[in-house]
C-alpha positions in Angstrom: -42.9 31.2 32.6 -44.7 30.8 35.9 -43.1 29.0 38.8 -44.0 25.3 38.7 -44.5 25.6 34.9 -41.1 26.5 33.8 -39.0 24.1 31.7 -35.6 25.7 32.2 -34.5 27.2 35.6 -31.7 29.7 35.2 -29.3 30.2 38.1 -26.5 32.8 38.3 -23.4 31.6 40.1 -20.4 33.5 41.5 -17.2 31.7 40.6 -13.5 32.4 40.1 -12.9 33.8 36.6 -9.5 33.0 35.0 -8.7 35.8 32.6 -7.1 35.2 29.2 -8.2 34.0 25.8 -6.4 30.7 26.0 -8.6 27.6 25.9 -6.9 26.4 29.1 -8.0 29.5 30.9 -11.6 29.1 29.8 -11.5 25.5 31.1 -10.2 26.6 34.5 -13.2 29.0 34.7 -15.5 26.1 33.7 -14.2 23.9 36.5 -14.7 26.7 39.0 -18.2 27.3 37.7 -19.1 23.7 38.0 -17.6 23.4 41.5 -19.8 26.3 42.7 -22.8 24.9 41.0 -22.3 21.7 43.1 -21.8 23.6 46.3 -24.7 26.1 45.9 -27.3 24.1 44.0 -26.2 20.4 44.2 -25.6 20.0 40.5 -23.6 16.8 40.3 -23.4 16.1 36.6 -23.1 19.4 34.7 -22.1 19.8 31.1 -20.3 22.7 29.5 -21.9 23.1 26.1 -19.3 24.9 23.9 -16.2 24.3 21.9 -14.2 25.1 25.1 -15.7 22.1 27.0 -13.4 19.5 28.4 -16.1 16.9 27.7 -16.3 15.7 24.1 -20.1 15.6 24.5 -20.1 19.3 25.2 -18.0 20.0 22.2 -20.3 18.0 20.0 -23.3 19.9 21.3 -21.8 23.3 20.5 -23.8 25.1 17.8 -20.6 25.2 15.8 -20.4 21.4 15.7 -24.0 20.2 16.0 -25.2 19.3 12.5 -28.5 18.1 11.0 -29.7 17.0 7.5 -32.5 18.9 5.9 -35.3 17.2 4.0 -33.5 18.1 0.8 -30.3 16.3 2.0 -28.3 19.4 2.9 -26.0 19.1 6.0 -26.1 22.3 8.1 -24.6 23.3 11.4 -27.0 25.0 13.9 -24.8 28.1 13.7 -24.8 28.4 9.9 -28.5 27.7 9.7 -29.3 30.4 12.3 -27.1 33.1 10.7 -28.2 32.2 7.2 -31.9 32.6 8.1 -31.6 36.2 9.3 -33.7 38.8 7.5 -32.9 42.5 7.8 -34.5 45.7 6.8 -32.3 45.9 3.7 -31.8 42.3 2.7 -31.6 38.7 3.6 -31.9 35.9 4.1 -28.4 35.2 2.7 -28.8 31.6 1.9 -25.2 31.0 0.8 -24.2 31.3 4.5 -25.8 27.9 5.0 -22.7 26.5 3.3 -20.2 28.5 5.3 -18.1 27.3 8.2 -19.8 28.3 11.5 -17.2 30.9 12.3 -17.4 32.4 8.8 -21.2 32.4 9.0 -21.2 34.3 12.3 -18.7 36.9 11.0 -20.2 37.5 7.6 -20.2 41.3 7.1 -23.7 41.4 5.6 -25.1 40.5 8.9 -24.1 43.9 10.2 -24.6 46.1 7.1 -28.2 45.6 6.2 -30.1 47.4 9.0 -32.1 46.0 11.9 -33.0 42.3 12.1 -36.7 41.9 11.3 -37.3 38.2 11.3 -35.9 34.7 10.4 -36.8 32.8 7.3 -35.8 29.1 7.1 -36.7 27.3 3.9 -39.7 29.5 3.3 -41.0 29.4 6.9 -40.9 32.8 8.7 -40.3 33.2 12.4 -40.9 36.4 14.3 -38.4 37.9 16.7 -40.7 37.1 19.6 -40.5 34.9 21.6 -36.9 36.0 21.6 -35.1 32.5 21.6 -37.8 30.5 19.9 -36.2 30.1 16.4 -32.8 29.3 17.8 -34.2 26.8 20.3 -36.3 25.2 17.5 -33.2 24.9 15.3 -31.1 23.4 18.1 -33.7 21.0 19.3 -34.5 19.8 15.8 -30.8 19.2 15.2 -30.2 17.4 18.4 -33.2 15.1 18.0 -31.6 13.9 14.7 -28.5 12.9 16.6 -29.6 9.8 18.5 -26.1 9.0 19.7 -26.0 12.3 21.6 -29.4 12.1 23.1 -28.7 9.1 25.4 -25.7 11.0 26.9 -27.2 14.4 27.3 -30.5 13.5 29.0 -28.6 12.2 32.1 -27.1 15.7 32.8 -28.6 17.9 35.5 -27.1 21.3 34.5 -25.8 23.0 31.5 -23.3 25.9 31.1 -21.8 28.0 28.3 -18.7 29.9 29.5 -18.8 32.2 26.5 -22.4 33.3 27.0 -22.9 36.9 28.2 -26.6 37.7 28.9 -25.8 41.4 28.5 -24.7 40.9 24.9 -26.5 37.8 23.7 -30.0 36.4 23.7 -29.6 32.9 22.4 -27.6 30.3 24.4 -26.7 26.8 23.3 -26.6 25.6 27.0 -30.1 26.8 27.5 -31.3 25.1 24.4 -29.7 21.8 25.5 -31.5 22.2 28.9 -34.8 22.9 27.1 -34.4 19.7 25.0 -33.8 17.7 28.2 -36.8 19.2 29.9 -39.1 18.4 26.9 -37.7 14.9 26.7 -38.2 14.1 30.4 -41.8 15.5 30.4 -42.8 13.7 27.2 -43.4 16.9 25.3 -40.9 16.7 22.4 -43.3 15.1 19.9 -46.0 17.6 20.7 -43.9 20.8 20.4 -42.2 19.6 17.2 -45.5 18.9 15.4 -45.8 22.5 14.4 -44.3 26.0 14.8 -47.5 27.0 16.8 -47.1 24.2 19.2 -43.4 25.0 19.7 -44.1 28.7 20.4 -46.9 27.9 22.7 -44.6 26.7 25.4 -43.0 30.1 25.8 -46.3 31.4 27.2 -46.7 28.3 29.4 -49.5 27.0 27.2 -48.1 23.5 26.5 -50.8 20.9 27.2 -49.3 18.1 29.3 -50.8 15.8 31.9 -47.4 15.5 33.7 -45.9 17.9 36.2 -43.1 19.8 34.5 -39.6 19.2 35.7 -37.2 21.9 36.4 -33.8 21.6 34.6 -31.1 23.8 36.0 -29.4 26.1 33.6 -26.3 27.8 35.0 -24.8 31.0 33.6 
């Protein structure tokens, strides 16, 4: 997106990494990251969005924990819905994954044994692989907007992190999706972009019609 039009502003921060797989080590790294975000960019109220977060809100907003109810009454986590919607050259979508736990959904062997990913298909609606994060963002934002108790708390944050996200290995990021939700909320665009898939996709090319000046929401990696 062009400067002045972007909804999410990504910043890379050098911070002290605490090695080890223990949750406590991850949380030390998160504290270090947030300290540097304050020093370098003035982010005063950041939120770690992951199961490693020390803030219950960040844990609740993890794609493993964030749930939504479909029109047919099924309760899905964002992670299971995302993994179960994948379509590959040789198969998919594997709809039974919708009912799996998030960790089992992510680790399902079929996701690595059916060729290249070709698209996503969610309840009969297909999503292309481009824009790259569109389908994941759409799932996440639709889930979050159905959790009103979380919205009031998340919109006051001025930065979002995900200590597990590695941009060299992953494309989708739950912290970025949370930041995008807040940007759309604060610029009164949520209703418009959720009216249709076309409206939602339009914002990735900077084509969202809006009379307000877009705000920049810091996203820290």
